[in-house]
C-alpha positions as CSV (number, residue, x, y, z in Angstrom):
1,X,-101.8,-26.6,30.7
2,X,-99.0,-28.1,32.4
3,X,-99.6,-26.7,36.3
4,X,-96.9,-24.5,38.1
5,X,-95.7,-25.3,41.8
6,X,-94.1,-22.0,43.9
7,X,-90.9,-24.8,44.6
8,X,-90.8,-25.0,40.4
9,X,-91.3,-21.1,39.7
10,X,-88.0,-20.9,41.8
11,X,-86.4,-23.7,40.1
12,X,-86.7,-21.3,36.5
13,X,-85.9,-18.5,37.8
14,X,-83.0,-20.1,39.7
15,X,-82.2,-21.4,36.5
16,X,-82.8,-18.4,34.6
17,X,-80.5,-16.3,36.9
18,X,-77.6,-18.8,36.4
19,X,-77.1,-18.8,32.8
20,X,-77.9,-14.8,33.2
21,X,-74.0,-15.1,34.9
22,X,-72.6,-17.3,32.4
23,X,-73.6,-15.3,29.7
24,X,-72.9,-12.1,31.1
25,X,-69.6,-14.3,32.1
26,X,-69.5,-15.1,27.7
27,X,-69.6,-12.1,27.0
28,X,-67.2,-9.8,28.8
29,X,-64.8,-13.2,27.6
30,X,-65.7,-12.7,24.4
31,X,-64.8,-8.9,25.4
32,X,-61.1,-9.3,27.1
33,X,-61.1,-11.8,23.5
34,X,-61.5,-8.4,21.5
35,X,-59.1,-7.0,23.2
36,X,-56.9,-8.9,23.3
37,X,-57.0,-10.0,18.8
38,X,-56.6,-5.3,18.8
39,X,-53.4,-5.9,21.0
40,X,-52.6,-9.4,19.3
41,X,-53.4,-7.0,15.6
42,X,-51.0,-3.1,17.3
43,X,-48.8,-5.7,18.4
44,X,-48.1,-8.0,14.5
45,X,-48.7,-4.1,12.5
46,X,-45.7,-3.0,14.8
47,X,-43.4,-5.5,14.7
48,X,-44.4,-5.8,10.6
49,X,-43.3,-1.9,10.5
50,X,-39.9,-2.5,12.8
51,X,-39.5,-5.8,10.6
52,X,-39.6,-3.4,7.4
53,X,-37.0,-0.5,8.8
54,X,-34.4,-3.7,10.2
55,X,-34.5,-4.9,6.8
56,X,-34.0,-1.7,4.7
57,X,-31.6,-0.7,6.6
58,X,-29.5,-3.9,6.0
59,X,-30.3,-3.3,2.6
60,X,-28.8,0.3,2.6
61,X,-25.2,-0.7,4.7
62,X,-25.3,-3.9,2.1
63,X,-25.3,-1.7,-0.8
64,X,-22.7,1.3,0.4
65,X,-20.6,-1.8,2.1
66,X,-19.8,-2.9,-2.1
67,X,-20.4,0.8,-3.0
68,X,-18.4,3.1,-0.5
69,X,-16.8,0.7,1.8
70,X,-14.3,2.9,3.1
71,X,-16.9,4.2,5.7
72,X,-17.0,1.4,7.5
73,X,-12.8,1.1,8.1
74,X,-11.6,3.5,9.9
75,X,-8.9,4.7,7.4
76,X,-6.7,6.7,10.5
77,X,-6.6,3.1,12.4
78,X,-5.9,1.3,9.1
79,X,-2.7,3.7,8.3
80,X,-1.4,3.5,12.4
81,X,-0.9,-0.3,11.2
82,X,0.5,0.5,7.8
83,X,-2.4,-0.2,5.7
84,X,-4.7,1.6,3.3
85,X,-7.0,1.9,0.6
86,X,-6.9,1.2,-2.5
87,X,-8.5,2.6,-5.5
88,X,-8.7,-0.1,-8.0
89,X,-6.6,2.0,-10.4
90,X,-3.9,2.9,-7.7
91,X,-3.9,-1.4,-6.7
92,X,-3.6,-1.6,-10.7
93,X,-1.3,0.8,-10.9
94,X,1.2,0.0,-7.6
95,X,1.1,-4.0,-8.6
96,X,2.6,-2.5,-12.1
97,X,5.1,-0.7,-10.3
98,X,5.8,-3.0,-8.2
99,X,6.2,-5.6,-11.7
100,X,8.5,-2.6,-12.7
101,X,11.0,-3.0,-10.3
102,X,11.1,-7.1,-10.2
103,X,11.2,-7.1,-13.8
104,X,14.4,-3.7,-12.5
105,X,15.8,-6.0,-10.0
106,X,15.8,-9.0,-12.5
107,X,17.8,-7.3,-14.9
108,X,20.3,-6.0,-12.6
109,X,20.5,-9.2,-10.9
110,X,21.8,-10.0,-14.3
111,X,23.9,-7.9,-15.1
112,X,26.0,-8.3,-12.1
113,X,26.3,-11.5,-12.8
114,X,27.5,-11.3,-16.3
115,X,30.0,-8.5,-14.6
116,X,31.2,-10.1,-12.1
117,X,31.9,-13.8,-14.6
118,X,33.6,-11.5,-17.1
119,X,35.5,-9.7,-14.1
120,X,36.3,-13.9,-12.6
121,X,37.5,-14.4,-16.7
122,X,39.6,-12.4,-16.7
123,X,41.1,-12.0,-12.9
124,X,45.6,-12.9,-13.3
125,X,45.6,-12.5,-17.0
126,X,46.8,-9.6,-19.0
127,X,45.0,-7.4,-21.0
128,X,45.2,-5.2,-23.1
129,X,43.1,-1.4,-23.8
130,X,43.4,1.0,-24.7
131,X,43.2,4.7,-23.2
132,X,41.7,7.5,-24.7
133,X,42.0,10.6,-22.4
134,X,43.4,11.0,-19.4
135,X,42.0,14.9,-17.4
136,X,43.8,15.9,-14.4
137,X,41.0,18.3,-13.4
138,X,37.9,16.9,-14.2
139,X,36.0,13.6,-13.8
140,X,33.8,11.8,-16.7
141,X,30.9,11.1,-14.6
142,X,28.3,9.2,-17.3
143,X,29.5,5.5,-17.9
144,X,28.5,2.9,-16.3
145,X,30.6,0.7,-14.4
146,X,28.6,-2.0,-16.3
147,X,30.1,-1.1,-19.0
148,X,32.9,-4.0,-18.9
149,X,34.1,-2.8,-22.1
150,X,34.9,1.1,-20.3
151,X,37.3,1.4,-17.8
152,X,38.4,4.7,-15.8
153,X,41.8,4.8,-13.2
154,X,43.2,7.7,-11.1
155,X,46.9,7.2,-11.7
156,X,49.5,10.3,-10.7
157,X,46.6,12.6,-10.4
158,X,44.4,12.0,-13.6
159,X,41.2,10.4,-14.4
160,X,42.3,8.0,-17.4
161,X,39.7,6.5,-19.3
162,X,40.0,3.0,-21.4
163,X,38.0,1.2,-23.8
164,X,38.8,-2.5,-24.8
165,X,39.8,-5.8,-23.0
166,X,41.9,-7.4,-25.6
167,X,43.3,-10.7,-24.9
168,X,46.0,-10.2,-27.6
169,X,48.4,-6.8,-28.1
170,X,47.4,-7.1,-32.5
171,X,43.7,-6.9,-31.7
172,X,44.6,-3.7,-29.1
173,X,46.5,-1.6,-31.9
174,X,43.7,-2.6,-34.7
175,X,40.9,-1.1,-32.1
176,X,43.5,1.7,-31.0
177,X,43.7,2.5,-35.2
178,X,39.8,2.7,-35.6
179,X,40.0,5.3,-32.3
180,X,42.9,7.1,-33.9
181,X,41.1,7.6,-37.2
182,X,37.5,9.0,-35.3
183,X,39.8,11.6,-33.6
184,X,41.8,10.5,-31.0
185,X,45.3,11.7,-31.6
186,X,46.6,10.9,-28.0
187,X,45.3,7.2,-27.8
188,X,47.3,4.6,-27.0
189,X,47.4,1.2,-25.6
190,X,48.4,-0.6,-22.7
191,X,48.8,-3.8,-20.8
192,X,46.8,-3.9,-17.3
193,X,46.7,-6.4,-15.0
194,X,43.7,-7.2,-11.4
195,X,42.8,-3.7,-12.7
196,X,46.7,-2.1,-12.5
197,X,48.3,-0.8,-15.9
198,X,51.5,-2.9,-16.2
199,X,53.3,-0.8,-19.3
200,X,52.3,1.6,-22.2
201,X,52.6,-1.0,-25.1
202,X,54.6,0.3,-28.0
203,X,52.6,2.1,-31.2
204,X,52.2,0.6,-34.2
205,X,52.6,2.2,-37.5
206,X,49.6,1.8,-39.7
């Protein structure tokens, strides 16, 4: 059996105390690590919940943006700038209206061009037309100025209406014959130049 001196015993006790202190320190460190681990887990859980909520809000926002975009736009502010939100149906209707108006304007432009060309071609030329009526107190508003073959003249306090733009007197007389057959017995042929009547032509018998 080994023999321990008093110094050896003291040294052994001192070593035991030192190890106890280290063990206590390790236990404290372990406890602190455990607490930090618990705190970290709680933080991760909280961050996970926050991330989930934000993701859900983002997904809801995206869905609402594509299904109900008006929720994200200030209509009053846009309308002050002259901008409006239209449904797909209203947009299509607006596009159809624009196309219709453009087509209508194109037709009017073509009619105007045709009118201008025709008027220019007869300017300074004597033409013949068949006057069918002269009204003192009433004006006919049912005709269009775009109809080259239908003319209105105001002369000597009468509204006078004539049909045709014939190059020869014979053509005008022949047309007058057909007009008389329709019941316009007072119809006669007159010659015009630059929109002014020159004279009433002598009627011919048929």
